[in-house]
C-alpha positions in Angstrom: 56.3 53.3 108.7 56.2 54.9 112.1 59.5 52.6 112.9 61.2 54.1 109.6 60.0 57.4 110.6 61.3 56.7 114.1 64.9 55.4 112.8 65.1 59.0 110.4 64.1 60.9 113.7 66.9 59.2 115.6 69.6 59.8 112.8 68.7 63.1 112.6 69.2 64.1 116.4 72.1 62.1 116.6 73.8 63.8 113.7 72.4 67.4 115.4 74.0 66.4 119.0 77.1 65.8 117.1 77.1 69.0 114.9 76.5 70.7 118.8 79.0 69.5 120.2 81.5 70.4 117.3 80.2 73.9 117.7 80.4 74.4 121.4 83.9 73.1 121.4 86.2 75.7 122.6 89.1 75.9 120.6 92.9 76.3 121.8 94.1 78.5 118.6 93.6 82.0 118.8 94.2 84.3 116.2 97.4 87.1 116.7 97.2 90.6 115.4 100.2 92.6 114.2 99.6 96.3 115.6 99.2 99.0 113.1 101.7 100.9 114.2 105.3 99.6 115.1 107.2 102.4 116.3 110.7 101.7 116.9 112.1 105.0 118.0 112.1 107.3 121.4 109.4 109.2 120.1 106.3 109.4 121.9 102.8 110.6 120.4 99.4 111.6 121.6 96.5 109.5 121.4 95.2 111.8 118.8 98.1 111.6 116.5 98.4 107.7 117.5 94.7 107.3 116.2 95.7 109.3 113.1 98.5 107.0 112.3 96.5 103.7 113.1 94.3 105.0 109.9 97.3 103.9 107.6 99.0 104.6 105.0 96.2 105.1 102.3 94.1 107.3 104.6 93.3 110.8 102.5 92.3 113.7 104.2 89.0 115.4 102.6 90.1 118.8 103.0 88.6 121.5 100.6 89.9 125.2 100.4 87.8 127.5 101.2 87.0 129.0 98.2 86.3 125.9 96.0 83.1 126.6 95.0 84.2 130.0 93.6 86.8 128.3 91.5 84.7 125.8 90.2 82.0 128.3 88.0 85.6 129.3 86.0 86.2 125.6 85.5 82.7 124.3 84.6 82.4 127.6 81.9 85.9 126.4 80.7 84.3 123.0 79.5 80.7 124.3 78.6 82.6 126.2 75.7 84.2 123.7 74.1 80.2 121.5 73.7 78.4 122.5 70.8 76.5 125.8 71.0 73.1 124.7 71.1 73.8 122.7 74.6 75.6 125.5 76.3 72.3 127.6 77.4 71.0 124.1 79.5 74.5 123.3 80.9 75.0 126.8 82.0 71.3 126.3 83.7 71.7 123.2 85.0 75.6 124.3 86.3 74.2 127.2 88.0 71.7 125.1 89.9 74.4 123.0 91.1 76.6 125.2 92.3 73.3 126.9 94.4 72.8 123.3 95.6 76.2 122.8 96.9 76.7 126.2 98.3 73.6 125.6 100.2 74.6 122.8 101.8 78.8 124.2 102.3 78.3 127.6 102.4 82.2 127.5 102.4 82.4 126.2 105.9 85.1 124.3 107.2 84.3 121.6 110.0 86.1 121.6 112.9 87.1 117.7 112.5 88.6 118.5 108.7 90.8 121.2 110.1 91.7 119.3 113.4 92.6 116.4 111.8 95.2 118.8 109.0 96.4 120.1 112.1 97.3 116.9 113.4 99.1 115.5 110.7 100.8 118.5 110.6 102.1 118.3 114.0 103.2 114.6 113.0 105.2 115.8 110.0 106.7 118.3 112.3 107.9 115.8 115.1 109.3 113.4 112.4 111.1 115.7 110.6 112.7 117.3 113.9 113.6 113.7 115.1 114.8 113.1 111.4 112.7 110.0 111.4 110.3 108.5 108.8 107.5 106.0 108.5 107.4 103.2 106.2 105.3 100.6 105.4 106.1 97.0 107.3 107.5 94.1 104.5 104.4 92.4 105.8 100.9 93.3 106.4 99.3 96.3 106.8 101.4 98.2 109.7 103.6 101.2 109.7 107.1 101.1 111.4 107.8 104.8 112.7 111.9 104.3 112.4 114.8 107.2 112.3 116.1 108.1 109.2 119.9 106.5 109.3 118.5 103.1 110.9 116.2 102.9 107.8 118.9 103.5 105.2 122.0 101.3 107.4 118.7 98.6 107.1 117.9 99.4 103.3 122.0 99.5 102.5 122.4 95.9 104.5 119.4 94.8 103.1 120.5 95.6 99.3 124.2 94.2 100.0 122.7 91.0 101.1 120.7 90.6 97.7 123.6 92.1 95.9 121.5 95.1 94.6 123.5 98.0 92.9 123.2 101.5 94.7 122.2 104.1 91.7 123.6 107.3 92.1 120.8 110.4 91.2 124.2 112.3 89.7 125.0 109.2 87.6 124.5 109.6 83.2 
């Protein structure tokens, strides 16, 4: 019985040593990540602008207008009047409570961060329009490419020519 247990423990010990050896083995394979923003222009962006560009094309700026709570009340009243009469009073009361709570939380404040982000995005738009550049999604990966409009149109027309695609005019009938 002891011999049998000893043999089992030795095999478990051998397996553990093999596992430890396999786990500590250094791998020569390194993962290469592509940059999030590929700038093919001479335009230089500030650190802040690059941080916004690194967020990608799907980034949504959460920005509310100053008087969004005031416009919320008439919209809700319009919706409430469509309901049956016996439900309207309760929902008006409930909505008034919700508006008070929202007003306490926000008080029409615009955080510095949101305003700053909007200004930075507007700066990026201005830089792109003055330099006649655009932002496009890369063919592969999640990168975005900043390139001049002329180069972009040349590249797409060349690709369309290679693939025998026909350009359709906007004025075609």
